[in-house]
TIKE-652050 format. One line per 10 residues: their letters; for each residue x, y, z of C-alpha. Coordinates in nm, 4 decimals. Layout:
# TIKE-652050
a> X:Y:Z | ...
//
This chain:
# TIKE-652050
xxxxxxxxxx> 0.0000:0.0000:0.0000 | 0.1371:0.3391:-0.0974 | 0.2149:0.5636:0.1972 | 0.1268:0.8505:-0.0324 | -0.2397:0.7618:-0.0122 | -0.2508:0.6733:0.3545 | -0.2879:1.0433:0.4369 | -0.4302:1.3372:0.2501 | -0.1891:1.4572:-0.0157 | -0.2105:1.7863:-0.2025
xxxxxxxxxx> -0.0695:1.8063:-0.5535 | -0.0902:2.1736:-0.6473 | -0.0118:2.2508:-1.0072 | -0.1684:2.5959:-0.9909 | -0.0129:2.7293:-0.6730 | 0.0433:3.1060:-0.6890 | 0.3965:3.2299:-0.6166 | 0.4639:3.2167:-0.2456 | 0.6191:3.5627:-0.2473 | 0.2745:3.7009:-0.3317
xxxxxxxxxx> 0.1638:3.6222:0.0231 | 0.4271:3.8198:0.2104 | 0.6758:4.0919:0.1357 | 1.0310:3.9800:0.0856 | 1.3302:4.0196:-0.1415 | 1.1599:3.8884:-0.4565 | 0.8513:4.1063:-0.4212 | 1.0655:4.4132:-0.3465 | 1.2804:4.3498:-0.6556 | 0.9628:4.3278:-0.8686
xxxxxxxxxx> 0.7976:4.6275:-0.7048 | 0.9115:4.8793:-0.9731 | 0.7172:4.6755:-1.2302 | 0.4152:4.6838:-1.0000 | 0.4500:5.0609:-0.9722 | 0.4548:5.0862:-1.3524 | 0.1513:4.8554:-1.3757 | -0.0349:5.0762:-1.1291 | 0.0664:5.3924:-1.3143 | -0.0740:5.2557:-1.6415
xxxxxxxxxx> -0.3992:5.1625:-1.4682 | -0.4324:5.5072:-1.3159 | -0.3701:5.6698:-1.6529 | -0.6391:5.4577:-1.8176 | -0.8824:5.5402:-1.5365 | -0.8084:5.9094:-1.5789 | -0.8787:5.8916:-1.9529 | -1.2157:5.7372:-1.8752 | -1.2971:5.9953:-1.6102 | -1.2284:6.2920:-1.8377
xxxxxxxxxx> -1.4474:6.1392:-2.1065 | -1.1927:6.0520:-2.3739 | -1.3935:5.7378:-2.4391 | -1.7658:5.7913:-2.4792 | -1.9787:5.5490:-2.2827 | -2.3550:5.5366:-2.3025 | -2.5685:5.4578:-1.9988 | -2.7482:5.1253:-1.9916 | -3.1231:5.0834:-1.9837 | -3.1083:4.8666:-1.6711
xxxxxxxxxx> -2.8913:4.8631:-1.3563 | -2.5736:4.6537:-1.3663 | -2.4324:4.4542:-1.0734 | -2.0631:4.3667:-1.1052 | -1.9387:4.0657:-0.9087 | -1.5604:4.0602:-0.9332 | -1.2328:4.0396:-0.7480 | -0.9127:4.2374:-0.7322 | -0.6940:3.9356:-0.6601 | -0.5706:3.7203:-0.9480
xxxxxxxxxx> -0.7450:3.3839:-0.9574 | -1.0934:3.2781:-0.8604 | -1.2467:3.3802:-0.5304 | -1.5831:3.2067:-0.5684 | -1.7720:3.4567:-0.7837 | -1.9872:3.2156:-0.9830 | -2.1850:3.0685:-0.6886 | -2.2519:3.4258:-0.5781 | -2.3814:3.5200:-0.9234 | -2.6183:3.2210:-0.9093
xxxxxxxxxx> -2.7376:3.3102:-0.5592 | -2.7874:3.6752:-0.6555 | -2.9936:3.5903:-0.9629 | -3.2121:3.3449:-0.7729 | -3.2676:3.5826:-0.4811 | -3.3501:3.8790:-0.7048 | -3.5950:3.6627:-0.9000 | -3.7726:3.5683:-0.5774 | -3.7978:3.9403:-0.4976 | -3.9751:4.0040:-0.8279
xxxxxxxxxx> -3.6833:4.1164:-1.0451 | -3.6043:3.9690:-1.3864 | -3.2255:3.9177:-1.3910 | -3.0022:3.8534:-1.6867 | -2.6386:3.7407:-1.6654 | -2.3326:3.8258:-1.8709 | -1.9849:3.6737:-1.8599 | -1.6597:3.6956:-2.0460 | -1.6758:3.3195:-2.0935 | -1.3208:3.2535:-1.9790
xxxxxxxxxx> -1.1646:2.9651:-2.1696 | -1.4236:2.9895:-2.4462 | -1.3361:2.9837:-2.8127 | -1.3074:3.3237:-2.9785 | -1.6329:3.4587:-3.1198 | -1.6964:3.7831:-3.3046 | -2.0511:3.8077:-3.1723 | -2.2064:3.7397:-2.8306 | -2.3346:3.3884:-2.7690 | -2.6395:3.2896:-2.5660
xxxxxxxxxx> -2.5682:3.0104:-2.3194 | -2.7933:2.7201:-2.2292 | -2.7480:2.4214:-2.0003 | -2.6570:2.2029:-2.2999 | -2.4063:2.4506:-2.4464 | -2.0528:2.3363:-2.5166 | -1.8237:2.4691:-2.2388 | -1.5331:2.4718:-2.4847 | -1.7283:2.7242:-2.6904 | -1.8826:2.9429:-2.4201
xxxxxxxxxx> -1.6796:2.8679:-2.1048 | -1.7386:2.6324:-1.8133 | -1.8739:2.8885:-1.5652 | -2.1625:3.0156:-1.7842 | -2.2686:2.6557:-1.8528 | -2.2567:2.5819:-1.4797 | -2.4814:2.8827:-1.4129 | -2.7279:2.7672:-1.6781 | -2.7352:2.4128:-1.5393 | -2.7727:2.5180:-1.1759
xxxxxxxxxx> -3.0532:2.7623:-1.2589 | -3.2155:2.5265:-1.5125 | -3.2024:2.7903:-1.7879 | -3.4156:3.0241:-1.5793 | -3.2142:3.3330:-1.6749 | -3.0806:3.4612:-2.0085 | -2.7013:3.4262:-2.0132 | -2.4740:3.5794:-2.2762 | -2.0971:3.5643:-2.3162 | -1.8460:3.7807:-2.5013
xxxxxxxxxx> -1.5171:3.9493:-2.4033 | -1.6779:4.2883:-2.4696 | -1.9525:4.3025:-2.2104 | -2.1304:4.5972:-2.3728 | -2.2021:4.3765:-2.6737 | -2.3384:4.1050:-2.4467 | -2.5665:4.3559:-2.2745 | -2.7078:4.4769:-2.6043 | -2.7691:4.1216:-2.7286 | -2.9260:4.0158:-2.4007
xxxxxxxxxx> -3.1677:4.3073:-2.3829 | -3.2617:4.2710:-2.7487 | -3.3470:3.9025:-2.7009 | -3.4966:3.9438:-2.3498 | -3.6410:4.2980:-2.3200 | -3.8185:4.2076:-1.9941 | -3.4842:4.1844:-1.8089 | -3.4598:4.4724:-1.5602 | -3.1257:4.4016:-1.3893 | -2.8040:4.2483:-1.5234
xxxxxxxxxx> -2.5429:4.0621:-1.3188 | -2.1917:4.0525:-1.4604 | -1.9757:3.7559:-1.3613 | -1.6460:3.9432:-1.3211 | -1.5778:4.2736:-1.4943 | -1.4466:4.5132:-1.2281 | -1.1522:4.5900:-1.4540 | -1.3685:4.6183:-1.7676 | -1.3512:4.9930:-1.8221 | -1.6191:5.0011:-2.0903
xxxxxxxxxx> -1.8631:4.9669:-1.8015 | -1.8301:5.3037:-1.6325 | -1.8050:5.3460:-1.2579 | -2.0278:5.5352:-1.0204 | -2.2607:5.7353:-1.0272 | -2.5375:5.4904:-1.0798 | -2.7041:5.4583:-1.4187 | -2.5249:5.7680:-1.5493 | -2.2413:5.5450:-1.6609 | -2.4046:5.2047:-1.6868
xxxxxxxxxx> -2.2850:5.0476:-1.3609 | -2.4810:5.0529:-1.0378 | -2.3249:4.8185:-0.7849 | -1.9691:4.6880:-0.7541 | -1.9198:4.3852:-0.5317 | -1.5630:4.2788:-0.4557 | -1.5361:3.9127:-0.3567 | -1.2652:3.8396:-0.1003 | -1.1766:3.4902:0.0208 | -0.9650:3.3678:0.3130
xxxxxxxxxx> -0.6406:3.4426:0.1254 | -0.7049:3.8154:0.1541 | -0.4814:4.0510:-0.0434 | -0.1518:3.8707:0.0155 | 0.1368:4.1164:0.0345 | -0.0948:4.3891:-0.1051 | 0.1338:4.4608:-0.4008 | 0.0044:4.4907:-0.7549 | 0.1116:4.2484:-1.0263 | 0.3743:4.1133:-1.0726
xxxxxxxxxx> 0.5184:4.1725:-0.7229 | 0.1870:4.0731:-0.5663 | -0.1486:3.9157:-0.6534 | -0.3579:4.2319:-0.6982 | -0.4994:4.3651:-1.0236 | -0.6030:4.6842:-0.8431 | -0.5170:4.8352:-0.5084 | -0.6982:4.6953:-0.2063 | -0.8333:5.0427:-0.1325 | -1.0148:5.0727:-0.4686
xxxxxxxxxx> -1.3607:5.2267:-0.4605 | -1.6296:4.9667:-0.4078 | -1.9881:4.9486:-0.2930 | -1.9433:4.6381:-0.0792 | -1.7062:4.3521:-0.0067 | -1.8403:3.9968:-0.0031 | -1.6384:3.7833:0.2363 | -1.6229:3.4127:0.1557 | -1.4470:3.1274:0.3328 | -1.4286:3.3158:0.6629
xxxxxxxxxx> -1.6150:3.2936:0.9902 | -1.9338:3.4972:1.0292 | -1.8689:3.8052:1.2462 | -2.0560:3.8432:1.5729 | -2.0404:4.2208:1.5997 | -2.1887:4.4995:1.3919 | -1.8443:4.6604:1.3638 | -1.7260:4.3669:1.1537 | -1.9784:4.4493:0.8808 | -1.7360:4.6952:0.7216
xxxxxxxxxx> -1.4094:4.6424:0.5366 | -1.1789:4.9293:0.4416 | -1.4587:5.1698:0.5253 | -1.7126:5.0041:0.2940 | -2.0047:4.7734:0.3610 | -1.9083:4.4070:0.3960 | -2.1244:4.0951:0.3991 | -2.0115:3.7498:0.5081 | -2.1372:3.4665:0.2889 | -2.1433:3.1108:0.4166
xxxxxxxxxx> -2.1261:2.8249:0.1690 | -2.1758:2.4546:0.2239 | -2.1120:2.1409:0.0238 | -2.4320:1.9780:-0.0957 | -2.5221:1.6135:-0.1526 | -2.2904:1.4448:-0.4065 | -2.4417:1.2807:-0.7132 | -2.2968:1.0303:-0.9557 | -2.1755:1.1907:-1.2784 | -2.3280:0.9255:-1.5055
xxxxxxxxxx> -2.6489:0.8994:-1.2999 | -2.7389:1.2280:-1.1245 | -3.0412:1.0667:-0.9605 | -2.8013:0.8474:-0.7624 | -2.7042:1.0556:-0.4600 | -2.5092:0.9850:-0.1435 | -2.4571:1.2006:0.1662 | -2.0983:1.3237:0.1650 | -2.0263:1.1864:0.5120 | -2.1547:0.8430:0.4084
xxxxxxxxxx> -1.9545:0.8539:0.0871 | -1.6405:0.9404:0.2815 | -1.6986:0.6496:0.5200 | -1.7446:0.4037:0.2323 | -1.3869:0.4270:0.1044 | -1.0462:0.4179:0.2683 | -0.8074:0.7060:0.2004 | -0.6042:0.5148:-0.0559 | -0.9195:0.4635:-0.2667 | -1.0264:0.8300:-0.2866
xxxxxxxxxx> -0.9052:1.1101:-0.5121 | -1.0481:1.4613:-0.5241 | -0.9773:1.6883:-0.8220 | -1.0493:2.0579:-0.8653 | -0.9656:2.2904:-1.1535 | -1.0967:2.6064:-0.9888 | -0.9440:2.9315:-0.8703 | -0.8938:2.8162:-0.5114 | -0.8961:2.4334:-0.4973 | -0.7592:2.4391:-0.1437
xxxxxxxxxx> -1.0931:2.5674:-0.0172 | -1.2797:2.2783:-0.1827 | -1.0351:2.0285:-0.0360 | -1.0635:2.1823:0.3104 | -1.4415:2.1568:0.2956 | -1.4152:1.7915:0.1920 | -1.1879:1.7190:0.4854 | -1.4396:1.8725:0.7242 | -1.6770:1.5973:0.6107 | -1.4215:1.3270:0.6781
xxxxxxxxxx> -1.2904:1.2849:0.3242 | -0.9329:1.1567:0.3187 | -0.7279:1.0687:0.0159 | -0.5300:1.2292:-0.2627 | -0.6141:1.5867:-0.3593 | -0.5172:1.7194:-0.7012 | -0.5382:2.0908:-0.7753 | -0.5246:2.1860:-1.1433 | -0.5080:2.5278:-1.3097 | -0.8426:2.7042:-1.3233
xxxxxxxxxx> -1.0599:2.6018:-1.6217 | -0.8403:2.3005:-1.7047 | -1.0021:2.0378:-1.9262 | -1.0608:1.6883:-1.7907 | -0.9663:1.4369:-2.0566 | -1.0875:1.0788:-2.0599 | -0.7271:0.9590:-2.0519 | -0.6470:1.1692:-1.7464 | -0.9435:1.0387:-1.5510 | -0.8747:0.6785:-1.6513
xxxxxxxxxx> -0.5181:0.7120:-1.5252 | -0.6352:0.7874:-1.1707 | -0.5968:0.4862:-0.9427 | -0.9024:0.5319:-0.7214 | -1.2416:0.3783:-0.6579 | -1.4052:0.7139:-0.5814 | -1.3268:1.0405:-0.7616 | -1.4759:1.3636:-0.6286 | -1.5024:1.6718:-0.8513 | -1.6720:2.0124:-0.8408
xxxxxxxxxx> -1.9837:2.1044:-1.0375 | -1.7799:2.3529:-1.2365 | -1.5536:2.0706:-1.3519 | -1.8473:1.8360:-1.4097 | -1.9817:2.0476:-1.6975 | -1.6642:1.9582:-1.8897 | -1.7216:1.5852:-1.8395 | -2.0476:1.5364:-2.0290 | -1.8869:1.2758:-2.2556 | -1.7168:1.0886:-1.9698
xxxxxxxxxx> -1.8703:0.7552:-1.8731 | -1.7027:0.6729:-1.5431 | -1.9072:0.5372:-1.2542 | -1.6329:0.6287:-1.0064 | -1.6901:1.0027:-1.0449 | -1.9101:1.1850:-0.7949 | -1.9980:1.5525:-0.8302 | -1.9983:1.7605:-0.5122 | -2.2207:2.0701:-0.5474 | -2.1817:2.3805:-0.3368
xxxxxxxxxx> -2.4743:2.5802:-0.2022 | -2.4610:2.9437:-0.0975 | -2.7326:3.1530:0.0640 | -2.7255:3.5308:0.0653 | -2.7845:3.7014:0.4015 | -3.1075:3.8996:0.4241 | -2.9077:4.2146:0.5021 | -2.7355:4.1915:0.1630 | -3.0615:4.1348:-0.0247 | -3.2251:4.4305:0.1507
xxxxxxxxxx> -2.9255:4.6535:0.0800 | -2.9274:4.5583:-0.2896 | -3.2958:4.6337:-0.3237 | -3.2523:4.9719:-0.1580 | -3.0079:5.0646:-0.4344 | -3.1871:4.9019:-0.7269 | -3.5133:5.0763:-0.6411 | -3.3647:5.4262:-0.6624 | -3.5127:5.6586:-0.9243 | -3.3197:5.6641:-1.2496
xxxxxx> -3.1536:6.0113:-1.2712 | -3.1774:5.9970:-1.6516 | -3.5557:6.0127:-1.6257 | -3.5414:6.3656:-1.4908 | -3.4348:6.6844:-1.6639 | -3.3927:7.0329:-1.5211
//
């Protein structure tokens, strides 16, 4: 018996540079490049602010769910939860995405649950599957084009959620509706901002002090005091996620409680795989349910080939729902999909509605 599988092992092929987490010699040597990166960003922001690029306001409010740290922070489950919650409140949401990993397209593409993730991206397909095609979803690198296509096809949509896009300058910043962007939500996970340097000396695409409407904290403990509901002077909401009931990839109606599934196999018979922005979080959650075995972290959006899966020496393979959408042609009874559920706090839903229900300033003239 291999000692490698007698205890949980982490094989991380997508680990970010360690110097991103704390300041040291390497990050200080690279800091001049970070300063230049920040200078370019500030110059581009200034050009937008003085109106060099004309940007037209949108017909509906836009909610941006993004992050300032490189790599995923769990945006997609939040987009799903936002759309579902807003729908229950009487809104008609639409969703746009860049479609990361998708093939290049000159025109926006509408996404459905049976769409090819290689063509439109794995995250949009996951959203469509989880919401059972309840919401119109469009993908294109230029989000303004996606918005126009979405509203033309679904004119009843009255709020749009953008999966990522904080750094997409074609969507103007505050004030609301005058520039086409109403709410910016920065998602922050347990890794925080690392050494707080910009790329390449650190993991940040923008400074941690960037303007934002609210920070959504994921992967952290829920605060017990009102004072903890702010981060860097802005509103903050703590979101708690939980792993759902696993289902068999080839037979979704076959489900097993995660604790029972973990107890059914010894550690040397279990392998968990995740090609997401922060696989460590998925693995940690599995361990909380008693899962022991080999844990393989792959680069975000990696494809799962039949040959790769067949090469895994395990009787039980656990994967995320995001990765499952790329395995529609895989016929392997060993694979179990572990969904993640996320519920928005009532305080966040109430706060969103208070902003979305504001009068549109473009409706009034002096």
